C-alpha positions as CSV (number, residue, x, y, z in Angstrom):
1,X,-8.7,26.1,-10.7
2,X,-9.4,28.3,-13.6
3,X,-12.6,28.7,-12.3
4,X,-11.0,30.2,-8.9
5,X,-8.5,32.2,-10.4
6,X,-10.8,33.9,-11.9
7,X,-13.3,34.6,-9.1
8,X,-10.3,36.0,-6.9
9,X,-9.2,37.8,-10.1
10,X,-11.9,39.8,-10.0
11,X,-12.4,40.6,-6.2
12,X,-11.0,44.8,-5.1
13,X,-7.1,43.3,-3.7
14,X,-5.0,45.4,-1.7
15,X,-3.2,45.6,1.6
16,X,-5.6,48.0,2.8
17,X,-8.9,45.8,1.7
18,X,-7.9,42.6,2.8
19,X,-9.7,39.8,0.9
20,X,-10.5,35.8,1.4
21,X,-9.5,33.3,-1.3
22,X,-12.6,30.9,0.0
23,X,-15.6,32.8,-1.0
24,X,-14.0,32.9,-4.2
25,X,-13.5,29.0,-4.6
26,X,-17.5,28.4,-2.9
27,X,-19.2,31.0,-5.9
28,X,-16.9,29.2,-8.8
29,X,-17.9,25.8,-7.3
30,X,-21.2,26.7,-7.1
31,X,-20.6,27.8,-10.9
32,X,-19.1,24.2,-11.7
33,X,-20.7,22.0,-9.6
34,X,-22.4,20.5,-12.5
35,X,-18.2,19.7,-14.0
36,X,-17.0,18.5,-10.6
37,X,-17.0,15.3,-8.6
38,X,-16.8,15.7,-5.1
39,X,-15.8,13.2,-2.6
40,X,-16.0,13.3,1.3
41,X,-12.5,13.5,2.7
42,X,-12.1,11.1,5.7
43,X,-11.5,13.0,9.4
44,X,-8.8,11.4,9.9
45,X,-6.7,12.1,7.2
46,X,-7.9,15.7,6.8
47,X,-9.1,17.1,10.2
48,X,-10.0,20.5,11.5
49,X,-8.3,22.7,12.9
50,X,-10.8,22.6,15.8
51,X,-10.2,18.7,16.0
52,X,-6.5,18.6,15.8
53,X,-5.4,21.6,17.8
54,X,-7.6,21.9,20.5
55,X,-8.0,17.6,20.7
56,X,-4.4,16.4,21.9
57,X,-5.5,13.1,22.7
58,X,-7.1,12.2,18.9
59,X,-4.1,14.0,17.9
60,X,-1.9,11.2,19.1
61,X,-4.7,8.6,18.2
62,X,-4.7,9.6,15.3
63,X,-0.8,10.3,14.6
64,X,0.8,9.4,11.2
65,X,-2.5,9.2,9.7
66,X,-2.9,13.3,8.7
67,X,-3.0,14.2,5.3
68,X,-3.3,18.2,5.1
69,X,-4.6,20.5,8.6
70,X,-7.0,22.7,7.4
71,X,-6.3,25.6,10.4
72,X,-9.9,26.9,9.4
73,X,-10.2,28.6,12.8
74,X,-7.8,31.2,13.0
75,X,-8.5,34.1,10.6
76,X,-5.5,35.5,8.9
77,X,-2.8,34.2,6.4
78,X,-0.1,35.9,8.4
79,X,-1.5,34.2,12.0
80,X,-2.3,31.1,10.5
81,X,1.4,30.2,8.8
82,X,2.4,31.2,12.8
83,X,0.6,28.3,14.2
84,X,1.3,26.3,11.3
85,X,4.8,27.6,12.1
86,X,4.1,27.7,16.7
87,X,3.1,23.8,16.1
88,X,5.7,22.7,13.8
89,X,3.9,22.2,10.5
90,X,5.1,25.1,8.0
91,X,7.3,23.1,5.7
92,X,7.1,25.9,2.5
93,X,10.1,27.6,3.6
94,X,12.0,25.2,4.1
95,X,11.6,22.6,1.0
96,X,11.4,26.5,-1.6
97,X,14.1,26.3,-3.0
98,X,14.2,21.7,-3.9
99,X,13.0,20.1,-6.2
100,X,12.8,16.1,-6.2
101,X,15.7,16.7,-8.6
102,X,17.7,18.2,-5.5
103,X,18.6,21.5,-4.2
104,X,18.1,24.4,-7.4
């Protein structure tokens, strides 16, 4: 994570030139490949956005098994958040002021 943050901080971020965090992640991972353990995640628990959002039958067959749904085929942070909102999957705003001990 520290390498990823360093890669992100070295990128030219601005409102005019919106960058993407994926290349920074890829560069950091490549630089630390020998230090990181990689594991294949199950598709039912960690589906791609294309599978989850476009295959309603699969979505119903695996309901309750999903840990994280990847919004990978949508470009743009705001569009991704809206898409999650539209499907009732964006929960951050509703719980941003909560802690495990209750409301802050």
